[in-house]
C-alpha positions in Angstrom: 87.4 84.7 93.8 89.9 85.8 96.4 91.9 88.9 95.6 95.6 88.4 96.2 98.6 90.6 96.1 100.0 88.4 93.3 96.8 88.8 91.2 96.7 92.6 91.7 100.4 92.9 90.7 99.8 90.8 87.6 97.0 93.0 86.6 99.1 96.1 87.3 96.0 97.4 89.0 97.8 99.5 91.6 101.3 99.9 90.2 101.4 103.6 91.2 100.8 102.8 94.8 103.4 100.0 94.7 105.9 102.4 93.1 105.4 104.9 95.8 105.8 102.2 98.4 109.1 101.1 96.9 110.3 104.7 96.6 109.6 105.1 100.3 112.5 102.8 101.1 114.9 105.4 99.8 113.8 107.9 102.4 114.3 108.4 106.1 111.2 107.7 108.2 110.3 111.4 108.7 110.4 112.0 104.9 108.9 108.8 103.6 106.3 109.7 100.9 104.4 106.4 101.3 103.7 107.2 104.9 102.5 110.7 103.8 100.2 108.9 101.4 98.8 106.7 104.2 98.1 109.8 106.2 96.3 111.6 103.4 94.0 108.8 102.7 93.2 108.3 106.4 94.8 104.8 106.5 97.3 105.5 109.2 94.8 107.1 111.5 92.2 104.4 111.0 94.7 101.5 111.4 97.3 102.9 113.7 95.4 105.6 115.6 97.9 108.3 114.6 99.3 110.2 111.6 102.9 109.5 110.7 103.8 113.0 109.5 102.4 116.3 110.8 104.4 118.4 108.4 105.6 116.3 105.4 108.6 117.4 103.4 108.5 116.0 99.8 110.9 116.5 97.0 109.7 116.8 93.4 110.0 113.1 92.6 108.1 112.1 95.7 105.4 114.6 94.9 105.0 113.1 91.4 104.7 109.5 92.8 102.4 110.7 95.5 100.1 112.4 93.0 99.9 109.3 90.8 99.1 107.1 93.9 96.4 109.5 95.0 94.8 109.5 91.6 94.7 105.6 91.6 93.3 105.6 95.1 90.6 108.1 94.1 89.4 105.9 91.3 89.0 102.8 93.4 89.5 103.4 97.2 88.2 100.1 98.5 90.4 98.0 96.3 93.3 100.3 96.9 93.0 99.9 100.6 92.9 96.1 100.2 96.0 96.3 98.1 97.8 98.5 100.7 96.8 96.0 103.4 98.2 93.1 101.4 101.4 95.1 100.6 102.0 95.8 104.3 101.3 92.2 105.2 103.9 91.1 102.8 106.4 93.5 104.2 105.9 91.9 107.7 106.5 88.3 106.4 
């Protein structure tokens, strides 16, 4: 069975990561908590060859969303990475 963004959303498997992704649209690039998340899990370095934020600045709400997303990632990193890839692909469409 092929894992799709739609199937993962339906299962609410990674709603914390998707919530952080959505929250990121409310921030300027240099303060985007989703990009900080990508840095912390090594995704940005592995896929883009660089980190997005050297010294992130996060407010309390962003820290809460980031903590939830990191916990979800920690429980299932491989599927979380696949979900992130699908989420970013959708953003480009």
